[in-house]
Each structure stands twice: as C-alpha cells, then as structure tokens.
C-alpha positions in Angstrom: 93.8 94.6 115.0 96.4 97.4 115.7 97.0 99.1 113.2 94.6 98.8 111.4 91.0 99.2 113.3 92.7 101.7 115.2 96.3 103.7 114.2 98.1 103.2 117.4 101.7 102.4 116.8 103.0 104.9 118.5 101.0 103.9 121.6 102.3 100.5 121.2 105.9 101.3 121.3 105.4 104.3 123.8 104.7 101.8 126.1 107.2 98.8 125.3 109.8 100.9 125.0 108.8 102.9 128.8 107.8 98.8 130.3 110.9 97.3 129.5 113.4 100.4 130.2 112.1 99.8 133.7 112.6 96.3 134.0 116.5 96.9 132.3 115.7 96.4 128.9 115.8 100.2 127.4 115.3 99.0 123.0 115.4 101.2 119.9 112.7 101.6 117.8 113.7 99.5 115.4 114.5 96.9 117.4 110.3 97.5 118.5 110.3 96.9 114.9 111.9 94.6 114.3 111.1 91.8 117.6 108.1 93.0 119.2 105.6 94.6 116.7 103.0 91.8 115.5 104.2 89.2 118.5 102.2 88.0 121.0 103.4 88.9 124.4 104.4 84.7 125.3 107.0 84.9 122.6 107.8 88.6 123.2 108.3 88.3 127.2 110.9 84.9 127.5 113.3 86.8 125.3 114.1 89.5 128.1 113.3 88.1 131.0 114.6 84.7 130.4 113.6 81.6 128.3 112.4 79.8 132.0 109.8 82.8 132.6 106.7 80.8 133.8 102.7 81.1 132.3 102.0 83.2 135.3 105.0 85.5 135.3 104.5 86.2 131.9 101.1 87.0 132.7 101.7 89.1 134.8 104.3 91.2 133.4 101.7 90.8 130.0 99.1 92.5 132.2 101.6 95.5 133.3 102.4 96.4 129.9 98.7 96.5 128.7 97.7 98.3 131.7 100.2 101.0 130.4 98.8 101.4 127.3 95.7 101.5 127.7 96.4 104.1 130.0 98.4 106.0 127.8 95.7 105.7 124.9 92.2 105.9 126.0 91.4 109.5 126.1 93.3 109.9 121.9 91.9 106.3 120.7 90.0 106.4 118.0 88.6 103.9 115.0 91.1 104.1 111.3 90.0 107.0 108.7 86.6 105.5 107.1 86.6 102.1 108.8 82.5 102.5 109.9 81.8 103.0 106.0 83.9 100.1 105.2 82.4 98.0 107.6 79.3 99.0 107.0 79.5 98.1 103.3 80.3 94.5 104.0 77.6 94.7 107.0 75.1 95.4 103.7 76.3 92.9 102.0 76.4 90.1 104.4 80.4 89.7 104.3 81.2 87.6 106.5 84.3 89.3 108.9 86.6 88.3 111.4 89.7 90.2 113.8 92.5 88.5 113.9 94.9 90.2 116.1 98.4 89.1 118.5 96.7 91.6 121.0 95.0 90.0 124.6 91.0 89.9 124.9 91.6 93.3 127.5 92.6 95.5 124.8 90.2 93.7 121.9 87.3 95.2 125.1 89.5 98.0 125.2 89.5 99.0 121.2 85.9 97.9 120.2 84.3 100.1 123.6 85.7 103.2 122.2 85.3 102.4 119.2 81.9 101.6 119.1 82.6 98.7 116.8 81.9 95.7 118.7 78.6 95.2 117.0 81.0 94.6 113.8 83.0 91.5 114.8 80.8 88.2 115.5 84.1 86.6 115.4 87.7 87.1 117.8 90.7 85.4 117.8 93.4 87.0 119.6 96.3 85.6 121.4 94.5 83.8 124.6 93.1 81.2 121.7 96.5 80.4 119.9 99.6 79.1 121.1 102.6 80.4 117.6 102.5 84.0 117.0 103.6 86.0 113.7 104.1 85.3 110.4 102.7 81.4 111.6 99.6 81.5 110.6 97.4 79.9 113.4 95.8 83.1 114.0 95.1 83.4 110.9 93.5 80.0 110.2 91.7 79.8 112.8 90.0 82.8 112.2 88.9 81.8 108.7 87.6 77.7 111.0 86.0 80.1 112.6 84.3 81.7 109.5 83.7 78.7 107.8 85.0 80.3 105.3 88.1 78.6 102.5 91.5 80.5 103.4 91.7 81.2 99.5 88.7 82.9 99.6 90.2 85.5 102.7 91.1 89.2 102.2 93.2 89.5 105.6 94.5 93.5 106.7 97.3 94.0 107.7 100.3 96.5 108.9 103.3 94.2 110.4 105.8 92.5 108.4 105.1 89.5 110.5 101.3 89.8 110.1 102.0 89.8 106.2 104.4 87.0 106.2 102.0 85.2 108.4 98.6 86.0 105.8 100.9 84.4 103.1 101.7 81.1 104.8 98.0 80.9 105.7 97.1 81.3 102.1 95.8 84.4 101.9 95.0 87.7 100.1 96.3 90.4 102.0 95.9 94.2 101.9 98.9 96.4 103.8 98.1 99.4 106.0 100.2 102.2 105.5 99.9 103.4 109.3 103.4 101.1 111.4 105.4 101.3 108.2 106.0 103.2 104.9 104.1 102.1 101.8 107.8 101.0 100.2 108.6 99.1 103.3 105.1 96.6 102.9 106.0 94.5 100.5 104.8 91.0 99.5 101.1 92.5 99.8 98.6 92.5 96.8 97.5 96.3 97.3 98.6 99.1 99.7 96.5 101.7 101.6 96.9 104.3 104.0 93.3 104.2 105.4 89.7 103.1 104.1 88.8 106.2 103.1 87.2 105.4 99.7 87.6 102.2 99.8 85.0 99.5 98.6 84.0 96.4 97.8 84.0 96.5 94.0 87.6 98.5 94.3 89.1 94.9 96.3 87.3 93.2 93.8 89.5 94.8 91.1 93.0 95.4 92.6 93.1 91.5 94.0 91.1 89.6 91.1 88.7 88.1 93.7 
C-alpha cells in the first residue's frame, strides 16, 4: 500500500525519524531505508526499545508514531498518478485485487478513505493479520489465500526492497514502483514503473509473459 497506492515515503520517513529521535534513537535516511521501510511495527520497535518490549507497549508506541504520520500527511494525501484508471480497468475485467501491507488497520482505513479507493479492495491483509514481516512471504500468501488464487498467478506491486523479496519468496510476479527507491535499485523484479500512468492489463501481460 505505502509507496504504491500512495507515494508517501517521505512522510513515513519523517514521522519515524521524529518519533525515534524523541525517544533517544536518532536514525539516518539510510538506516530508515535498510532497517524500517517495509517492516511491520512489531518487528521494528523491539529493535530500538528492546527485545523484551511487551506487546502492549509496542501497541502504544506504534500508535504514537502512526498518529504523527497521519497528522502530517492528511492534507497532502493523493493516489499515485494513473492508479484510479488502472483499478477501473481491473474492475471492468473482473480481475480480483487485494491490499497486502505492513501497515496497521488505522493507516489502511486512513489511506483508502482519503483516496476514495476503498470500493476497489474487498480483500485487505494488514499487519494485524500476520505474525512475520517482510521479507517473509506471509502477508502475500495470506492475501492469495483470501483471493482464492494460486500465488503463481498473482502480480505484486511493490516499492520496498524487503517487499520485493517477500513477493519473490511467495512465488509471485513483481512490478517495482520507483517511488521509494530509484529504478536501478529495484532488482529481481519483472518490470519497473514510475507510477500507473499508461499502464494497462495488455501491457502487463506482454511485459510479464502472462
């Protein structure tokens, strides 16, 4: 969802950096990219606050961080260019869709409400439904299960390196979004796009060999 449905990388990075600095853990941009982006809260927070951090404490700290993210992003949020047209084409051809994200439910609801895209995603797998974060493929395999679709027939749109690895580990085709990382850093993908403008199902079929 993050970096795909919305190009929100800089907002998450800013909120994480502010949150961690407040608690005495200043991080660099590179550390954010390598250690945080694409991971679930339950795997990020113990890495800074201690392995013995309780689930209750993780929940409180996670909501503090995500509330700050929603506050700084709410006036700027918009869908990635071309996404609405692409989703409509998928809709018209009855191709099932799902959100598979490391984000918490509140952020999913926030994103879909502000972009008006909720109707397009009857299946949503968020961080409350998985126990293992990316690059583990759990979130993608769970989504394929909910879609009643063979993972080998699924196409994942990903911006994060860990997400790309997770999709590959799930045995799925991958389209890389050059939002969080430049195109040259998106290795092991079947196709790279800057956004969804001009993307069609026919083009996907040709590029991915479907």
